[in-house]
MARBA-3410 file (N, C-alpha, C, O; in Angstrom, 1 decimal):
241
-9.4,27.0,28.8,-10.4,26.3,28.0,-9.8,25.0,27.5,-8.7,24.9,27.0 ~ -10.6,23.9,27.7,-10.1,22.6,27.3,-10.1,22.5,25.7,-11.1,22.9,25.1 ~ -9.1,21.9,25.2,-9.0,21.7,23.8,-10.0,20.6,23.3,-10.1,19.5,24.0 ~ -10.8,20.9,22.3,-11.7,19.9,21.7,-10.9,18.9,20.9,-10.2,19.3,19.9 ~ -11.0,17.6,21.2,-10.2,16.6,20.4,-11.2,15.9,19.5,-12.2,15.3,20.0
-10.9,16.0,18.2,-11.7,15.3,17.2,-11.3,13.8,17.2,-10.1,13.6,16.9 ~ -12.2,12.9,17.4,-11.7,11.5,17.4,-11.2,11.1,16.0,-11.7,11.4,15.0 ~ -10.1,10.3,16.1,-9.5,9.8,14.8,-10.0,8.4,14.6,-10.5,7.8,15.5 ~ -9.8,7.9,13.4,-10.2,6.5,13.2,-9.5,5.5,14.1,-10.2,4.6,14.6 ~ -8.3,5.7,14.5,-7.6,4.8,15.4,-8.2,4.9,16.8,-8.4,3.9,17.4
-8.6,6.1,17.2,-9.3,6.3,18.5,-10.6,5.5,18.5,-11.0,4.9,19.5 ~ -11.3,5.5,17.4,-12.6,4.7,17.3,-12.3,3.2,17.4,-13.1,2.5,18.0 ~ -11.3,2.8,16.7,-10.9,1.4,16.8,-10.6,0.9,18.2,-11.0,-0.2,18.6 ~ -10.0,1.8,19.0,-9.7,1.5,20.4,-11.0,1.5,21.2,-11.2,0.6,22.1 ~ -11.8,2.6,21.0,-12.9,2.8,22.0,-14.1,2.0,21.6,-14.8,1.4,22.5
-14.5,1.8,20.3,-15.7,1.2,20.0,-15.5,-0.2,19.3,-16.4,-0.9,19.0 ~ -14.3,-0.5,18.9,-13.9,-1.7,18.3,-14.1,-1.8,16.8,-13.9,-2.8,16.2 ~ -14.4,-0.7,16.2,-14.5,-0.7,14.7,-14.3,0.7,14.2,-14.4,1.7,14.9 ~ -13.9,0.8,12.9,-13.8,2.0,12.1,-14.8,1.9,10.9,-14.7,0.9,10.2 ~ -15.6,2.9,10.7,-16.3,3.0,9.5,-15.8,4.3,8.8,-15.9,5.4,9.4
-15.2,4.1,7.6,-14.6,5.3,6.9,-14.5,5.1,5.4,-15.1,4.2,4.9 ~ -13.8,5.9,4.8,-13.6,5.9,3.4,-12.1,6.0,3.1,-11.4,6.8,3.7 ~ -11.6,5.3,2.1,-10.2,5.4,1.7,-9.9,6.8,1.2,-8.8,7.3,1.3 ~ -10.9,7.5,0.6,-10.7,8.8,0.1,-10.3,9.8,1.2,-9.7,10.8,1.0 ~ -10.8,9.5,2.4,-10.5,10.3,3.6,-9.2,10.0,4.2,-8.5,10.9,4.7
-8.8,8.7,4.2,-7.6,8.3,4.9,-6.3,8.2,4.0,-5.2,8.3,4.4 ~ -6.6,8.0,2.7,-5.5,7.9,1.7,-5.5,9.0,0.6,-4.6,9.1,-0.2 ~ -6.5,9.9,0.7,-6.6,10.9,-0.3,-7.7,10.7,-1.4,-7.9,9.6,-1.8 ~ -8.3,11.8,-1.8,-9.4,11.7,-2.7,-9.0,11.0,-4.0,-9.8,10.4,-4.7 ~ -7.7,11.2,-4.4,-7.3,10.7,-5.7,-7.1,9.2,-5.7,-7.0,8.6,-6.8
-7.1,8.6,-4.5,-6.8,7.1,-4.4,-7.8,6.3,-5.2,-7.4,5.4,-5.9 ~ -9.1,6.6,-5.0,-10.1,5.8,-5.7,-10.4,6.3,-7.1,-11.4,5.9,-7.7 ~ -9.7,7.3,-7.5,-9.8,7.8,-8.9,-8.7,7.5,-9.8,-8.6,7.9,-11.0 ~ -7.7,6.8,-9.3,-6.5,6.5,-10.0,-6.6,5.4,-11.0,-7.6,4.6,-10.9 ~ -5.7,5.3,-12.0,-5.7,4.2,-12.9,-5.4,2.9,-12.2,-5.9,1.8,-12.6
-4.6,2.9,-11.1,-4.3,1.7,-10.4,-5.5,1.2,-9.7,-5.7,-0.1,-9.7 ~ -6.4,2.0,-9.2,-7.6,1.6,-8.5,-8.5,1.0,-9.6,-9.1,-0.1,-9.3 ~ -8.6,1.6,-10.7,-9.5,1.0,-11.8,-9.0,-0.4,-12.2,-9.8,-1.3,-12.4 ~ -7.7,-0.5,-12.4,-7.2,-1.8,-12.8,-7.4,-2.9,-11.7,-7.8,-4.0,-11.9 ~ -7.3,-2.5,-10.4,-7.5,-3.4,-9.3,-8.9,-3.8,-9.2,-9.2,-5.0,-9.1
-9.9,-2.8,-9.3,-11.3,-3.2,-9.2,-11.8,-3.9,-10.4,-12.8,-4.7,-10.3 ~ -11.3,-3.7,-11.6,-11.7,-4.4,-12.8,-11.5,-5.9,-12.6,-12.2,-6.7,-13.3 ~ -10.6,-6.3,-11.8,-10.3,-7.7,-11.6,-11.4,-8.5,-11.0,-11.4,-9.8,-11.0 ~ -12.4,-7.8,-10.4,-13.5,-8.5,-9.8,-14.4,-9.1,-10.9,-15.3,-9.9,-10.6 ~ -14.2,-8.7,-12.1,-14.9,-9.3,-13.3,-14.3,-10.7,-13.7,-14.8,-11.3,-14.6
-13.3,-11.1,-13.0,-12.6,-12.4,-13.4,-12.5,-13.3,-12.1,-11.5,-13.9,-11.9 ~ -13.6,-13.4,-11.3,-13.6,-14.3,-10.2,-14.2,-15.6,-10.6,-14.7,-15.8,-11.7 ~ -14.2,-16.6,-9.7,-14.6,-18.0,-9.9,-15.8,-18.3,-9.0,-15.7,-17.9,-7.8 ~ -16.7,-19.1,-9.4,-17.8,-19.5,-8.5,-17.4,-20.3,-7.4,-16.5,-21.2,-7.5 ~ -17.9,-19.9,-6.2,-17.7,-20.7,-5.0,-18.5,-21.9,-5.0,-19.7,-21.9,-4.9
-17.8,-23.1,-5.1,-18.5,-24.4,-5.1,-18.7,-25.0,-3.8,-19.0,-26.2,-3.8 ~ -18.5,-24.3,-2.7,-18.5,-24.9,-1.4,-19.7,-24.5,-0.5,-19.6,-24.6,0.7 ~ -20.7,-23.9,-1.2,-21.8,-23.4,-0.4,-22.7,-24.5,0.1,-23.4,-25.1,-0.8 ~ -22.7,-24.7,1.4,-23.6,-25.8,1.9,-25.0,-25.6,1.8,-25.8,-26.5,1.9 ~ -25.4,-24.3,1.5,-26.8,-24.0,1.3,-27.3,-24.2,-0.1,-28.4,-24.0,-0.4
-26.4,-24.6,-0.9,-26.7,-24.9,-2.4,-26.6,-23.6,-3.2,-26.9,-23.7,-4.4 ~ -26.3,-22.5,-2.6,-26.3,-21.2,-3.3,-25.2,-21.1,-4.4,-24.2,-21.7,-4.3 ~ -25.6,-20.4,-5.5,-24.7,-20.2,-6.6,-24.4,-18.7,-6.7,-24.0,-18.2,-7.8 ~ -24.6,-18.0,-5.7,-24.5,-16.5,-5.7,-23.2,-15.9,-5.4,-23.0,-14.7,-5.4 ~ -22.2,-16.7,-5.0,-20.9,-16.1,-4.6,-19.8,-16.5,-5.6,-19.6,-17.7,-5.9
-19.0,-15.5,-6.0,-17.8,-15.7,-6.8,-16.6,-15.1,-5.9,-16.8,-14.1,-5.2 ~ -15.4,-15.8,-6.0,-14.3,-15.3,-5.2,-13.0,-15.8,-5.7,-12.9,-16.8,-6.5 ~ -11.9,-15.2,-5.2,-10.6,-15.7,-5.2,-10.0,-15.5,-3.8,-10.4,-14.6,-3.0 ~ -9.0,-16.3,-3.5,-8.4,-16.2,-2.1,-6.9,-16.3,-2.2,-6.3,-17.1,-2.9 ~ -6.2,-15.5,-1.4,-4.7,-15.5,-1.3,-4.4,-15.1,0.1,-5.2,-14.4,0.8
-3.2,-15.5,0.6,-2.7,-15.1,1.9,-1.4,-14.3,1.7,-0.6,-14.6,0.9 ~ -1.3,-13.3,2.6,-0.1,-12.4,2.6,0.4,-12.3,4.0,-0.2,-12.6,5.0 ~ 1.7,-11.9,4.1,2.3,-11.5,5.3,2.7,-10.1,5.2,3.1,-9.6,4.2 ~ 2.6,-9.4,6.4,2.9,-7.9,6.4,3.7,-7.7,7.7,3.1,-8.0,8.8 ~ 4.9,-7.1,7.6,5.7,-6.8,8.8,5.6,-5.3,9.0,6.1,-4.5,8.2
4.9,-4.9,10.1,4.7,-3.4,10.3,6.1,-2.7,10.6,6.2,-1.5,10.5 ~ 7.0,-3.5,11.1,8.3,-2.9,11.5,9.0,-2.3,10.3,9.6,-1.2,10.4 ~ 9.0,-2.9,9.1,9.7,-2.4,8.0,8.8,-2.2,6.8,9.3,-1.8,5.7 ~ 7.5,-2.5,6.9,6.6,-2.3,5.8,6.7,-3.4,4.7,6.2,-3.1,3.6 ~ 7.3,-4.5,5.0,7.5,-5.5,3.9,6.2,-6.3,3.8,5.6,-6.7,4.8
5.9,-6.6,2.6,4.7,-7.4,2.3,5.0,-8.6,1.4,5.7,-8.4,0.4 ~ 4.5,-9.8,1.7,4.9,-10.9,0.9,3.6,-11.7,0.6,2.7,-11.9,1.4 ~ 3.5,-12.2,-0.7,2.5,-13.2,-1.0,2.9,-14.6,-0.6,4.0,-15.0,-0.9 ~ 2.1,-15.2,0.3,2.5,-16.5,0.8,2.1,-17.6,-0.2,1.3,-17.4,-1.1 ~ 2.7,-18.8,0.0,2.3,-20.0,-0.8,0.8,-20.2,-0.8,0.2,-20.1,0.3
0.3,-20.6,-1.9,-1.2,-20.8,-2.0,-1.6,-22.0,-1.2,-1.1,-23.1,-1.3 ~ -2.6,-21.8,-0.3,-3.1,-22.9,0.5,-4.7,-22.8,0.5,-5.2,-21.8,0.2 ~ -5.3,-23.9,0.9,-6.8,-23.9,1.0,-7.2,-23.1,2.2,-6.4,-22.8,3.1 ~ -8.4,-22.6,2.2,-9.0,-21.9,3.3,-9.8,-22.8,4.2,-10.6,-23.6,3.6 ~ -9.7,-22.7,5.5,-10.5,-23.5,6.3,-10.9,-22.7,7.6,-10.2,-21.8,8.1
-12.1,-23.0,8.1,-12.6,-22.5,9.4,-13.2,-23.7,10.2,-13.6,-24.7,9.6 ~ -13.2,-23.5,11.5,-13.8,-24.5,12.3,-15.3,-24.4,12.2,-15.8,-23.4,11.8 ~ -16.1,-25.5,12.5,-17.5,-25.4,12.5,-18.0,-24.5,13.6,-19.1,-24.0,13.5 ~ -17.2,-24.3,14.6,-17.6,-23.4,15.7,-17.7,-22.0,15.2,-18.5,-21.2,15.6 ~ -16.7,-21.6,14.4,-16.7,-20.3,13.8,-17.7,-20.1,12.6,-18.4,-19.1,12.5
-17.7,-21.1,11.8,-18.6,-21.1,10.6,-19.4,-22.4,10.5,-19.0,-23.4,10.0 ~ -20.6,-22.3,11.1,-21.5,-23.5,11.2,-22.0,-24.0,9.8,-22.4,-25.1,9.7 ~ -22.0,-23.1,8.8,-22.5,-23.5,7.5,-21.4,-24.1,6.6,-21.6,-25.2,6.1 ~ -20.2,-23.5,6.5,-19.2,-23.9,5.5,-17.9,-24.3,6.2,-16.9,-24.6,5.6 ~ -17.9,-24.4,7.6,-16.7,-24.8,8.3,-16.4,-26.2,8.3,-17.3,-27.0,7.9
-15.2,-26.6,8.8,-14.9,-28.0,9.0,-14.3,-28.7,7.8,-14.0,-29.9,7.9 ~ -14.1,-28.0,6.7,-13.5,-28.6,5.5,-12.5,-27.7,4.9,-12.5,-26.5,5.2 ~ -11.6,-28.2,4.1,-10.7,-27.3,3.3,-11.4,-26.9,2.1,-11.9,-27.7,1.3 ~ -11.3,-25.6,1.8,-12.0,-25.0,0.6,-10.9,-24.5,-0.3,-10.1,-23.6,0.1 ~ -10.8,-25.0,-1.5,-9.8,-24.7,-2.4,-10.3,-23.7,-3.4,-11.1,-24.0,-4.3
-9.8,-22.5,-3.3,-10.2,-21.4,-4.2,-9.0,-21.0,-5.1,-7.8,-21.2,-4.8 ~ -9.3,-20.4,-6.3,-8.3,-19.9,-7.2,-7.6,-18.7,-6.5,-8.3,-17.9,-5.8 ~ -6.3,-18.6,-6.7,-5.6,-17.5,-6.1,-5.8,-16.1,-6.8,-6.4,-16.1,-7.9 ~ -5.4,-15.1,-6.2,-5.4,-13.8,-6.8,-4.6,-13.8,-8.1,-3.6,-14.5,-8.2 ~ -5.0,-13.1,-9.1,-4.2,-12.9,-10.3,-3.0,-12.2,-9.9,-3.0,-11.4,-9.0
-1.9,-12.4,-10.7,-0.6,-11.9,-10.3,-0.6,-10.3,-10.2,0.0,-9.8,-9.3 ~ -1.3,-9.7,-11.1,-1.3,-8.2,-11.1,-2.1,-7.7,-9.9,-1.9,-6.5,-9.5 ~ -3.0,-8.5,-9.4,-3.8,-8.1,-8.2,-3.0,-8.3,-6.9,-2.9,-7.4,-6.1 ~ -2.3,-9.4,-6.8,-1.4,-9.7,-5.7,-0.3,-8.7,-5.5,0.1,-8.5,-4.4 ~ 0.1,-8.1,-6.6,1.3,-7.1,-6.5,0.8,-5.7,-6.7,1.6,-4.8,-6.9
-0.5,-5.5,-6.6,-1.1,-4.2,-6.9,-0.7,-3.2,-5.8,-0.7,-3.5,-4.6 ~ -0.3,-1.9,-6.2,0.0,-0.9,-5.2,-1.2,-0.5,-4.4,-1.0,0.0,-3.3 ~ -2.4,-0.7,-5.0,-3.6,-0.5,-4.2,-3.7,-1.4,-3.0,-4.0,-1.0,-1.9 ~ -3.5,-2.7,-3.2,-3.5,-3.7,-2.1,-2.4,-3.3,-1.1,-2.7,-3.4,0.1 ~ -1.2,-3.0,-1.5,-0.2,-2.7,-0.6,-0.6,-1.4,0.2,-0.4,-1.4,1.5
-1.1,-0.4,-0.4,-1.5,0.8,0.4,-2.6,0.5,1.4,-2.5,1.0,2.5 ~ -3.5,-0.3,1.0,-4.6,-0.7,1.9,-4.1,-1.4,3.1,-4.4,-1.1,4.3 ~ -3.2,-2.4,2.9,-2.6,-3.2,3.9,-1.8,-2.4,4.8,-1.8,-2.5,6.1 ~ -1.0,-1.4,4.2,-0.1,-0.6,5.0,-1.0,0.3,5.9,-0.6,0.5,7.1 ~ -2.1,0.9,5.4,-2.9,1.7,6.3,-3.5,0.9,7.4,-3.5,1.4,8.6
-4.0,-0.3,7.1,-4.5,-1.1,8.2,-3.5,-1.4,9.3,-3.7,-1.3,10.5 ~ -2.3,-1.9,8.8,-1.2,-2.2,9.7,-0.7,-1.0,10.5,-0.5,-1.2,11.7 ~ -0.7,0.2,9.9,-0.3,1.4,10.7,-1.3,1.7,11.7,-1.0,2.1,12.8 ~ -2.6,1.5,11.4,-3.7,1.8,12.4,-3.6,0.8,13.5,-3.8,1.2,14.7 ~ -3.3,-0.5,13.2,-3.2,-1.5,14.3,-1.9,-1.2,15.1,-2.0,-1.5,16.3
-0.9,-0.7,14.5,0.3,-0.4,15.3,0.1,0.6,16.4,0.6,0.5,17.5 ~ -0.8,1.6,16.1,-1.1,2.6,17.0,-2.2,2.2,18.0,-2.5,2.9,19.0 ~ -2.8,1.0,17.7,-3.9,0.5,18.6,-3.4,-0.7,19.5,-3.6,-0.6,20.7 ~ -2.7,-1.7,18.9,-2.3,-2.9,19.7,-0.8,-3.0,19.7,-0.3,-4.0,20.3 ~ -0.1,-2.1,19.0,1.4,-2.3,19.0,1.9,-2.8,17.7,1.1,-3.5,17.0
3.1,-2.5,17.4,3.7,-3.0,16.1,3.8,-4.5,16.1,4.1,-5.1,17.1 ~ 3.5,-5.1,15.0,3.4,-6.5,14.9,3.6,-7.0,13.4,3.6,-6.2,12.5 ~ 3.8,-8.3,13.3,3.7,-8.9,12.0,2.3,-9.5,11.8,1.8,-10.0,12.8 ~ 1.8,-9.6,10.6,0.4,-10.0,10.4,0.3,-11.0,9.3,1.0,-10.9,8.3 ~ -0.5,-12.0,9.5,-1.0,-12.9,8.5,-2.3,-12.3,8.0,-3.2,-12.0,8.8
-2.4,-12.2,6.7,-3.6,-11.5,6.1,-4.2,-12.5,5.1,-3.8,-12.7,4.0 ~ -5.4,-13.1,5.6,-6.1,-14.0,4.7,-7.1,-13.1,3.9,-7.9,-12.4,4.5 ~ -7.1,-13.2,2.6,-7.7,-12.1,1.8,-8.6,-12.7,0.7,-8.2,-13.6,0.0 ~ -9.8,-12.2,0.7,-10.8,-12.7,-0.4,-11.2,-11.5,-1.3,-11.4,-10.4,-0.8 ~ -11.3,-11.8,-2.6,-12.1,-11.0,-3.5,-13.4,-11.6,-3.6,-13.5,-12.8,-4.0
-14.5,-11.0,-3.2,-15.8,-11.5,-3.2,-16.7,-10.7,-4.1,-16.7,-9.5,-4.0 ~ -17.5,-11.4,-4.9,-18.6,-10.8,-5.6,-19.9,-11.6,-5.2,-19.9,-12.9,-5.4 ~ -20.9,-10.9,-4.7,-22.2,-11.6,-4.3,-23.2,-11.1,-5.4,-23.4,-9.9,-5.6 ~ -23.7,-12.1,-6.1,-24.7,-11.9,-7.1,-26.1,-11.8,-6.6,-26.5,-12.6,-5.7 ~ -26.9,-10.8,-7.1,-28.3,-10.7,-6.8,-29.1,-10.9,-8.0,-28.9,-10.2,-9.0
-29.9,-11.9,-8.1,-30.7,-12.3,-9.3,-32.1,-12.5,-8.9,-32.5,-12.8,-7.8 ~ -33.0,-12.3,-9.9,-34.4,-12.4,-9.7,-34.8,-13.8,-9.1,-35.7,-14.0,-8.4 ~ -34.0,-14.8,-9.5,-34.3,-16.2,-9.1,-33.6,-16.6,-7.8,-33.9,-17.6,-7.2 ~ -32.7,-15.7,-7.3,-31.9,-16.1,-6.1,-31.3,-14.8,-5.5,-30.5,-14.1,-6.1 ~ -31.7,-14.5,-4.3,-31.1,-13.4,-3.5,-29.6,-13.7,-3.3,-29.3,-14.9,-3.1
-28.8,-12.7,-3.1,-27.4,-12.9,-2.8,-27.3,-12.8,-1.2,-27.9,-12.0,-0.6 ~ -26.5,-13.7,-0.7,-26.3,-13.7,0.8,-24.8,-13.4,1.1,-24.0,-14.3,1.0 ~ -24.5,-12.2,1.5,-23.1,-11.9,1.8,-22.6,-12.7,3.0,-21.4,-13.0,3.1 ~ -23.4,-12.9,4.0,-23.0,-13.7,5.2,-24.1,-14.8,5.4,-24.9,-14.7,6.3 ~ -24.0,-15.9,4.6,-25.1,-16.9,4.7,-25.0,-17.6,6.1,-26.0,-18.3,6.4
-23.9,-17.5,6.8,-23.8,-18.1,8.1,-24.5,-17.3,9.2,-24.5,-17.7,10.3 ~ -25.0,-16.1,8.8,-25.6,-15.2,9.8,-24.6,-14.4,10.6,-23.5,-14.3,10.2 ~ -25.0,-13.9,11.8,-24.2,-13.1,12.6,-23.0,-14.0,13.1,-23.2,-15.1,13.6 ~ -21.8,-13.5,12.9,-20.7,-14.4,13.2,-19.4,-13.6,13.4,-19.4,-12.4,13.2 ~ -18.3,-14.3,13.8,-17.0,-13.7,13.8,-16.2,-14.7,12.9,-16.6,-15.8,12.6
-15.0,-14.3,12.5,-14.2,-15.0,11.5,-13.1,-15.8,12.2,-12.4,-16.5,11.5 ~ -12.9,-15.7,13.5,-11.8,-16.4,14.2,-10.5,-15.9,14.0,-9.5,-16.6,14.0 ~ -10.4,-14.5,13.7,-9.1,-13.9,13.5,-9.0,-12.7,14.5,-9.8,-12.6,15.4 ~ -8.1,-11.8,14.3,-8.0,-10.6,15.2,-8.8,-9.4,14.7,-9.5,-8.8,15.5 ~ -8.6,-9.0,13.4,-9.3,-7.9,12.9,-9.7,-8.2,11.5,-9.1,-9.0,10.8
-10.9,-7.6,11.0,-11.4,-7.9,9.7,-11.7,-6.6,9.0,-12.4,-5.7,9.5 ~ -11.2,-6.4,7.8,-11.5,-5.3,6.9,-12.5,-5.7,5.9,-12.3,-6.7,5.2 ~ -13.6,-5.0,5.7,-14.5,-5.2,4.6,-14.5,-3.9,3.8,-14.9,-2.8,4.3 ~ -14.0,-4.0,2.6,-13.8,-2.8,1.7,-14.7,-2.9,0.5,-14.5,-3.8,-0.3 ~ -15.6,-1.9,0.4,-16.5,-1.9,-0.8,-15.7,-1.6,-2.1,-15.0,-0.6,-2.1
-15.9,-2.4,-3.1,-15.3,-2.1,-4.4,-16.4,-1.5,-5.3,-16.2,-0.5,-6.0 ~ -17.6,-2.2,-5.3,-18.7,-1.7,-6.1,-20.0,-2.2,-5.7,-20.1,-3.4,-5.3 ~ -21.1,-1.4,-5.8,-22.5,-1.9,-5.7,-23.1,-1.6,-7.0,-23.0,-0.5,-7.5 ~ -23.8,-2.6,-7.6,-24.4,-2.4,-8.9,-25.8,-3.0,-8.9,-26.0,-4.2,-8.8 ~ -26.8,-2.1,-9.0,-28.2,-2.5,-9.2,-28.8,-3.4,-8.1,-29.3,-4.4,-8.4
-28.5,-3.0,-6.8,-29.0,-3.9,-5.7,-29.6,-3.0,-4.6,-29.4,-1.8,-4.5 ~ -30.5,-3.7,-3.9,-31.0,-3.2,-2.6,-30.5,-4.2,-1.5,-30.1,-5.3,-1.8 ~ -30.4,-3.7,-0.3,-30.0,-4.5,0.8,-28.5,-4.4,1.0,-27.9,-3.3,0.7 ~ -27.8,-5.4,1.5,-26.4,-5.3,1.7,-26.0,-4.4,2.9,-25.0,-3.7,2.8 ~ -26.8,-4.4,3.9,-26.6,-3.5,5.1,-25.7,-4.3,6.1,-26.0,-5.4,6.5
-24.5,-3.7,6.3,-23.6,-4.3,7.3,-23.9,-3.9,8.7,-24.3,-2.8,8.9 ~ -23.7,-4.8,9.6,-24.0,-4.5,11.0,-22.9,-5.1,11.9,-22.3,-6.2,11.5 ~ -22.5,-4.4,13.0,-21.6,-4.9,13.9,-22.3,-5.0,15.3,-23.1,-4.2,15.6 ~ -21.9,-6.0,16.1,-22.6,-6.3,17.3,-21.5,-6.6,18.4,-20.4,-7.0,18.1 ~ -21.9,-6.2,19.6,-21.1,-6.6,20.8,-21.1,-8.1,20.9,-22.1,-8.7,21.0
-19.9,-8.7,20.9,-19.8,-10.2,20.9,-20.4,-10.8,22.2,-20.8,-11.9,22.2 ~ -20.4,-10.1,23.3,-20.9,-10.6,24.6,-22.4,-10.5,24.7,-23.0,-11.5,25.1 ~ -22.9,-9.4,24.3,-24.4,-9.1,24.5,-25.2,-9.3,23.2,-26.4,-9.4,23.3 ~ -24.5,-9.3,22.1,-25.1,-9.3,20.7,-25.9,-8.1,20.5,-26.8,-8.1,19.6 ~ -25.7,-7.0,21.2,-26.3,-5.7,20.9,-25.8,-5.2,19.6,-24.5,-5.1,19.4
-26.7,-4.7,18.8,-26.2,-4.1,17.5,-25.6,-2.7,17.8,-26.3,-1.8,18.5 ~ -24.4,-2.5,17.4,-23.7,-1.2,17.7,-23.8,-0.2,16.5,-23.8,1.0,16.7 ~ -23.9,-0.7,15.3,-24.1,0.2,14.1,-24.5,-0.6,12.9,-24.2,-1.8,12.8 ~ -25.2,0.0,12.0,-25.6,-0.6,10.8,-25.3,0.4,9.7,-25.6,1.6,9.8 ~ -24.7,0.0,8.6,-24.4,0.9,7.5,-24.4,0.1,6.2,-23.9,-1.1,6.1
-25.0,0.7,5.2,-24.9,0.1,3.8,-23.7,0.7,3.1,-23.8,1.8,2.6 ~ -22.6,0.0,3.0,-21.4,0.5,2.3,-21.9,0.8,0.9,-22.3,-0.1,0.2 ~ -21.7,2.1,0.5,-22.3,2.5,-0.8,-21.3,3.1,-1.8,-21.4,3.0,-3.0 ~ -20.2,3.7,-1.3,-19.3,4.4,-2.1,-18.0,3.6,-2.3,-17.5,3.0,-1.4 ~ -17.5,3.5,-3.5,-16.2,2.7,-3.7,-15.2,3.2,-2.8,-14.9,4.4,-2.7
-14.5,2.3,-2.1,-13.5,2.6,-1.1,-14.1,2.8,0.3,-13.3,3.1,1.3 ~ -15.4,2.7,0.5,-15.9,2.8,1.9,-15.7,1.4,2.6,-15.7,0.4,2.0 ~ -15.4,1.5,3.9,-15.0,0.3,4.6,-15.5,0.2,6.0,-15.9,1.2,6.6 ~ -15.5,-1.0,6.6,-15.6,-1.3,8.0,-14.3,-2.0,8.4,-14.0,-3.0,7.7 ~ -13.7,-1.6,9.4,-12.5,-2.3,10.0,-12.8,-2.6,11.4,-12.9,-1.7,12.2
-12.9,-3.9,11.8,-13.5,-4.3,13.1,-12.6,-5.3,13.8,-11.9,-6.1,13.2 ~ -12.6,-5.2,15.1,-12.0,-6.1,16.0,-12.8,-7.4,16.1,-13.9,-7.4,16.6 ~ -12.3,-8.4,15.5,-13.0,-9.7,15.4,-13.2,-10.4,16.7,-14.0,-11.3,16.8 ~ -12.4,-10.1,17.7,-12.5,-10.7,19.0,-13.6,-10.0,19.9,-14.3,-10.6,20.7 ~ -13.8,-8.7,19.7,-14.8,-8.0,20.4,-16.1,-7.9,19.8,-17.1,-7.8,20.5
-16.2,-8.1,18.5,-17.4,-7.8,17.7,-17.8,-9.0,16.9,-17.0,-9.8,16.5 ~ -19.1,-9.1,16.6,-19.7,-10.0,15.6,-20.1,-9.1,14.4,-20.2,-7.9,14.6 ~ -20.4,-9.7,13.3,-20.8,-8.9,12.1,-21.8,-9.7,11.2,-21.8,-11.0,11.3 ~ -22.5,-9.0,10.4,-23.4,-9.7,9.5,-23.7,-8.7,8.4,-23.5,-7.5,8.5 ~ -24.3,-9.2,7.3,-24.7,-8.3,6.2,-26.1,-8.9,5.7,-26.2,-10.1,5.5
-27.0,-8.0,5.4,-28.3,-8.4,4.9,-28.3,-8.9,3.5,-27.3,-8.6,2.8 ~ -29.3,-9.6,3.1,-29.4,-10.2,1.7,-29.5,-9.1,0.7,-29.9,-7.9,1.0 ~ -29.1,-9.4,-0.5,-29.2,-8.5,-1.7,-30.3,-8.9,-2.6,-30.5,-10.1,-2.9 ~ -31.0,-8.0,-3.1,-32.0,-8.2,-4.1,-31.8,-7.2,-5.3,-31.3,-6.1,-5.1 ~ -32.0,-7.7,-6.5,-31.7,-6.8,-7.7,-32.7,-5.7,-7.9,-33.9,-5.9,-7.6
-32.3,-4.6,-8.4,-33.2,-3.5,-8.7,-33.3,-3.2,-10.2,-34.2,-2.6,-10.6 ~ -32.4,-3.8,-11.0,-32.4,-3.6,-12.4,-33.6,-4.3,-13.1,-34.0,-5.4,-12.6 ~ -34.0,-3.8,-14.2,-35.1,-4.5,-14.9,-34.7,-5.9,-15.3,-35.6,-6.8,-15.4 ~ -33.5,-6.2,-15.6,-33.1,-7.5,-16.0,-32.9,-8.5,-14.9,-32.6,-9.6,-15.1 ~ -33.1,-8.0,-13.6,-33.1,-8.9,-12.5,-31.7,-9.3,-12.1,-31.5,-10.4,-11.6
-30.7,-8.5,-12.4,-29.3,-8.8,-12.0,-28.6,-7.7,-11.3,-28.8,-6.5,-11.7 ~ -27.8,-8.0,-10.3,-27.0,-7.0,-9.7,-25.9,-7.7,-8.9,-25.8,-8.9,-8.9 ~ -25.0,-6.9,-8.3,-23.9,-7.5,-7.5,-23.3,-6.5,-6.5,-23.5,-5.3,-6.6 ~ -22.6,-7.1,-5.5,-21.9,-6.3,-4.5,-20.5,-6.9,-4.5,-20.3,-8.1,-4.1 ~ -19.5,-6.1,-4.7,-18.1,-6.5,-4.7,-17.4,-6.0,-3.5,-17.5,-4.8,-3.2
-16.7,-6.8,-2.8,-15.9,-6.4,-1.6,-14.6,-7.1,-1.6,-14.4,-8.2,-2.1 ~ -13.6,-6.5,-0.9,-12.4,-7.1,-0.5,-12.5,-7.4,1.0,-12.8,-6.5,1.8 ~ -12.3,-8.6,1.4,-12.2,-9.0,2.8,-10.8,-9.3,3.1,-10.2,-10.2,2.5 ~ -10.2,-8.7,4.1,-8.9,-8.9,4.6,-8.9,-9.2,6.1,-9.3,-8.3,6.9 ~ -8.5,-10.4,6.5,-8.6,-10.8,7.9,-7.2,-10.9,8.5,-6.3,-11.6,8.0
-6.9,-10.1,9.5,-5.6,-9.9,10.0,-5.4,-10.7,11.3,-6.3,-10.6,12.2 ~ -4.4,-11.5,11.4,-4.1,-12.3,12.6,-2.6,-12.0,12.9,-1.7,-12.2,12.1 ~ -2.4,-11.6,14.2,-1.1,-11.3,14.6,-0.2,-12.5,14.7,-0.6,-13.6,15.2 ~ 1.0,-12.5,14.1,1.9,-13.6,14.2,3.1,-13.4,15.0,3.9,-14.3,15.4 ~ 3.3,-12.1,15.4,4.5,-11.7,16.2,4.3,-10.4,16.8,3.8,-9.5,16.2
4.7,-10.2,18.1,4.6,-8.9,18.8,5.8,-8.1,18.4,5.9,-6.9,18.8
END
């Protein structure tokens, strides 16, 4: 009798180009219940408005920092703070300029939660594409949904980010509808999956060369007409084989 093999997250990353999962499943149920997780996620209440939205939107708050991670020895470093930029080919809305964002707060940049998330991602990639060193461009994003303005998690539409792999990790959803994430085959633009990340620690980890992605608009459900969606975006680019 042939043994039944249950696909692992890494097998999914290899075969379909993305993983949809939960940190509670890959790092343990206690991970998103810990004091460290609460301290990490509370920092989303101290982000700064994104003043670079070419659509005139005021719905995005964020901080940005870059890290390096060496899968060979598990070392992680916060890199010197630099502006973020994308080409207009990759981002037709906000590309082509340097965007200067406030960096992560010190306690966030050194958080054991962030280290554990990066380590799991790097370990998964080591079993997929081989052991490597990684540049990790990382955003804390809060998208606001208000009665006078919908929130747009991906105002540039269906796109790729011009890196190797992208992690979208849900921190919190509060009083919103929408926010459905989708991944598409980059060649055919066929939709491969749609999911509304809903539980803290739920994530999509996708091959940015093979896939495109998008997220639908957010509308508030609360009587006061306010809600938000908090995510961590970590973009991995290989720097060394």
